[in-house]
C-alpha positions in Angstrom: 0.0 0.0 0.0 1.4 3.4 -0.9 1.5 6.4 1.4 -1.2 8.3 -0.5 -3.6 5.4 -0.2 -2.8 5.0 3.5 -3.5 8.7 4.0 -6.9 8.5 2.2 -7.9 5.4 4.3 -7.1 7.3 7.5 -9.3 10.2 6.3 -12.2 7.9 5.3 -14.4 9.0 8.2 -14.7 12.4 6.5 -16.8 11.0 3.7 -18.6 8.1 5.5 -22.2 8.5 6.4 -22.6 10.2 9.8 -24.2 8.5 12.8 -25.4 11.8 14.2 -25.8 15.3 12.9 -23.0 16.0 10.4 -19.7 16.7 12.0 -17.7 17.4 8.9 -18.5 20.2 6.5 -16.9 21.5 3.3 -16.3 25.2 4.0 -15.5 27.6 1.2 -13.6 30.3 3.1 -12.4 33.5 1.7 -8.6 33.7 1.2 -8.2 37.4 1.5 -6.9 37.6 -2.0 -8.9 39.0 -4.9 -12.6 39.4 -4.6 -14.3 36.0 -4.8 -11.1 34.1 -4.0 -11.7 31.2 -1.7 -10.3 27.8 -0.6 -12.2 24.7 0.2 -11.4 23.2 3.6 -12.9 20.5 5.8 -14.4 22.0 9.0 -15.0 20.0 12.2 -18.1 21.2 13.8 -17.6 19.2 17.0 -14.2 20.8 17.7 -15.3 24.0 16.1 -12.1 24.3 14.0 -10.9 23.7 10.4 -9.7 20.0 10.2 -6.0 19.8 9.5 -5.6 17.1 7.0 -1.9 17.7 7.0 -1.7 16.2 10.6 -3.1 12.9 9.3 -0.7 12.9 6.4 2.3 13.6 8.6 1.3 10.8 10.9 1.2 8.4 8.0 4.5 9.5 6.6 3.1 11.4 3.6 4.5 14.7 4.6 2.9 17.8 3.1 -0.7 17.2 1.9 -0.8 18.1 -1.8 -3.8 19.4 -3.7 -4.4 16.0 -5.1 -5.1 14.4 -1.7 -7.2 17.4 -0.5 -9.1 17.3 -3.8 -9.8 13.6 -3.4 -11.0 14.0 0.2 -13.4 16.7 -0.9 -14.5 14.7 -3.9 -15.3 11.7 -1.7 -17.1 13.9 0.8 -19.3 15.5 -1.9 -20.0 12.0 -3.3 -21.2 11.0 0.2 -23.4 14.0 0.4 -21.4 16.1 2.9 -22.9 19.6 3.4 -21.1 22.6 1.8 -21.2 26.2 2.9 -19.7 29.6 2.2 -20.8 30.8 5.6 -18.8 30.1 8.8 -20.1 26.6 9.8 -19.0 26.7 13.5 -20.2 28.2 16.7 -19.1 31.6 17.9 -15.7 31.5 19.6 -15.1 32.8 23.0 
């Protein structure tokens, strides 16, 4: 098994059907660049933070998460029906 496949297997809970209200959301957040510029990230509503896919990749020895891995995670989440939003999906901080 290669490192990329191992990383995707460890991220599988992100696109599996939820047991409870959806924890994982695809959030299209503004990047602060040009108008309409955004990046898609995975947001963890339970922990109320963007989910750092790079931490999982580092633990599996993949190093930096490239756009291919992130794109595949988001593709699988969409295929599984994960919700998507442009609005902040978490609770107020503080």
